N, C-alpha and C positions, 0 to 999 in steps of 0.2 A: 447615527449615520454610518459609523464604522460597522455596525452589525449588518445593516441591509446592503452595504456595498461589498461585503465579503472580507473586509479587513480583519474581522474577528473570525477566525477559522473554526473555532469550537462551536458547533451548532447549538449546544445547550446555553453557553454564555451569550451567544448572539440572540437567542430567543429570550433569555432573561432580560437583556437590555431593552428589547421591544416591549416585553410584558410589563416591566416596571414603569416604562414611560406611559403606556396605556393606562395603567392604574393611576399614575399621577394626574394625567389629563382628566380621568373620570372623577378623581377627588375634587378637582376644581371646576368640574362640569364644563370642560372645554370639549363640547360634543363633537364639533367638526374635526378638530385635531385628533381626538381619540379615534374617530372613524377612519381617518387617513392612515393612522399607524396600525389599526387593526387590519386594514387591507395590506399594508407592508408586511405584517407578520404572516398573513396567509401566503403571501408571495414567497417569503423567506422559507417557511415550512415546506412549501411545495417544491422549491428548488433544491433543498438539501434533504428532503424526505424525513424530516424530524417533526412529528406532530404532537408529541407529549405535552409541550407547553401550550399548544393551541387549546387544549381542553381546559386548562386553568384560565387562560386569558379570555376564552370565549364568554365566561361569566361577565367580565367587565365589558366585553363587546356587546353582550346582550343588554346590559344596562344602558349603553349608549343608544342602542336601537329603540329601547323603550322611550327614552327622552325624545328621540327623533320622530316617534309616532309609528315606527315600523314594528307593530306588535306581533304580527304573524311570524315574522322572521325571528324576533326576539324569543318568542315561545319555542320555536324549533331549536334555537341555539341553547337555551336553558335546559330543555328536556334532554338534548343530546349530551350536554356537559354533565348533567346529573347522572345519566345512565353510565357513561364512560368512567366518571370518577368513582361511582359506587362500586364498580368492578375493579378498578386499578388503584385508586387512592381514596378509600372511603372516608378518611379523616377530613377531606376537603369537600365532601358532597353537600354539606350544609350551605355553602356559599351559593351555588346555583338554585337550591331549593328556596332559600330566603328571597333571592331576587325574583324567582318565579312567584312567590307569595305577593311581592309588591306589584307585579304585573296583574295577578288575579284580583288584587284589591282595586286597581284602576279599572279593570274590566267589570267590576261589580260582583265578582264571584267571591263573596266575603267569607263563606264557610270554608272554602278551599284555601283562601289566603290565611285564615287563622290557623288551619292545620299545618300549612307549610311554614309559617312563622314559628310554630311550636317545635319544628325540627331544628331550629337554630336558636333555641332558648338562650337568652343572654347576649345574642348577637346584636350589635348596635343597630344594624339595619332592621332587624326584626322588631326591636323595641319601638323605633319610629313608626314602622308599618302598623303595629297594633295601636299606637297612638293616633295615627291617621284614621284608622277604622273607628275608633272611639269618637273622634271628631265628626266623621261622616254620620255617625249615629246620634249625634247631639250630646254626647257625654264629654263636655268640655273639661270637667274635673279629672276624669280618667286620662284624657289626652295631656293635661298639664302634668300629671304624675309621671306619665311616660316620658315626657320631655325632660323633666327633672332627673329621672333615672338615667336617661341618655347622657345628659350633661355631666352627671357625677362621674361618668366613665372617661371623661376627657379633661385633660389638664387645662386650666384657664388660659395658658399660653398657646394651646392648640386651636388656633382660630378657625382653620379650615375644618378640623374635626368637629368643632362645636356648632358649626353653621347650621347643619340639618336640624339639630335639636332646638336651636334658637328659632328657626322658622316655625316648627311645630308649637313651641311655647307661645309665640306671638299670636298665632291663629287660635290657640286654645283660650288665651286671655281675651282676645277680641270677641270670641263666641260667648264667653262668660260675662261680657260687658265690663271687663276690668281693664279698660284701655290705658289708664294711668300706669298700671303695672307693666303693660306691654312696651312702654317707652324705653325701659332699660335694655331688654334684649334686642329691640330694634336698633338702639344706638350701637350696641356691640356689632350687629350685622353691618351697619354703615361703616364702622371703623375697620372692619375686615376688608372691605372693598374700597377703602379710601383712595388707594393709588390706582384704581382701575377706572376705565371709562366705558368699556364694553364687556360683554360676556354674560353667561347665564347667571352667575352669582350677583352681578349688578342688577340684572332683571329681577331676580328673586327679592332683593332688597326693595326695589321699587314696588313690586307686587305686595310685599308686606306693608310697606308705607301706605299704599292705597287703601288696604283693608283697615288699617288703624285710623287714617284720616276720615274714612267713610263712617266708621263707628263713632268718631268724635263729632260728626256732623259737618265737617268741612268738605263739602261735595266737590268744589272746584279743585282743591288740592288733591283729592282722591282721584278725580278724573285725569288730571295731568300725570300723576304717578302711574296710573293704570295704562294710559296711552303709551308712556315711555317704556313701561315694562313689556308691552306687546311688541314694540319695535325691537327692543334689545333681545328678547327671546327669539324673534324671527331671524335677526341677524346672526345669532349664535347657532341657528339650526335646531333649536329646542322646540319642536312642534307642540309637545304636550303642555309645556309651560305657557306657550303663547295662547293655546286654547283656553287654559284655565284663567289667564289674565283677561282674555276677551269676555269670558263669562262675567267676571267681576266688573269689567268696564260696562258691559250691557246693563248690569244691575245698577250701576252708578248713574248712567245716562237716562235709562228708562224709568227707573224706580221699580220696586218689587212687584207691583201689580202688572205693569206693562211687560216686565221680564217674564212672568209666569205665562202671560198670553202669548208672547213670542215663542216660548218653549213649546206650548201647545200647538201652535201653527207649524212647528218644525216636524211634528210627527207625520210620517207618510201614511197613505192609506193602508199599505201592507202591514206597517208597524201597528196601526190601529186594530187590524184584524187579529194580529198576534196578541196584542194587549187585552182585547176583549176575552179571548180564550184563556189567557193567564188569569184574568179576573174571575173566571168560572172555576178556577182551581186546577186547570189542566197542567200537566208536566210537559216538558219539551217534546217527548215522543208523541204524546197525544195531539199536541198542537201541530206537529209536523204531519201526522197522519191526516188530520182534519183539513189542513191547507195544502196537502200534497207537496210538502217541502222536505228538505233534509233536516235532520236534527241540528247539524252544524249551522245551517241558514237560520233556523229558529233561534239558536243561541246568539248568533250575531245580531239579529233583530232586537232581541231582548237587551243585549249589551248596549246597542245604540239608543234604545228607548231610555235606559237608565242614565246614560250619559246626557241625553237631551233634557231629561227631567231633573238632573242633578240629584239622583238618589243612588243608594248603594245596594238595595235589595229589591226583589220582585214585589214583595208586599208593599214597600214604600212607593214603588212605581204605580201600582194599582191605586193606592191611596191618593197620590198626586194627580193621577189621571182622572179620578172621580172628582177631585176638587176643581180641576180645570174643565170638567164636563166633556171628557174625551171618550167616555165609554157609551 
């Protein structure tokens, strides 16, 4: 507060105060509060004409935007941060590149994500990102190894630091049908948020709980946990987490066959046109030329298709579409 009201007269120290607070908010996934302080930092930098810290903090800001679902703006912030840091503070450029890798993974641009994660080798965020890709591709054992590697980098008392690795570990064990082993990391996640009633971390625990209970065959407990996860994600302003929890809830309520049918019905006619041409082996430029669209629009359609079909590659999208008779 002293920083943004002018009581701290040194612009660098005032900026650091804001930046550390934004980082702390992001660590505990307090998305709404982090967004508010990012706006305060912008205001502070504009009033005193001091923009250096903004370039470092905008990486954290972009992470907030990713969770809020504002991916276009997050993309812009990360590319800008990477360009400026590469020129002025190259030792810090891995930060925005790894975060950009996480965004690319969520967009289904897996090869780009892997390349970007490689630029931050050993970075904890990159380790989890590669584990998430392994999980998306059905390699539960590789995802489990990534989770273990991440957790070895964090002291057992670092509960917030360990949380992301525990999430990945629970998901990997569920996918591997080892739900009995998932109970331990799930219990640690619960203990981390034991004093909290709201927030993204609480939602994440409920999300993990729903996945474990579903794998155990306790459909009612899974449904309740998934419903509560959606509500708490939405209250926290975490749009991406809420969307993922809704997908799980849909699977619980409808069952796998009905869920596949629902995903198929969600594909729009234009997305079907794009999908058919992709199935013929066309690249984005060829699809754009055939349908008289921009390459950017084609890319967006393909990203939407992969999201709706819950796949991470173009080939997997075509295979799923064939399975659902969408071609």
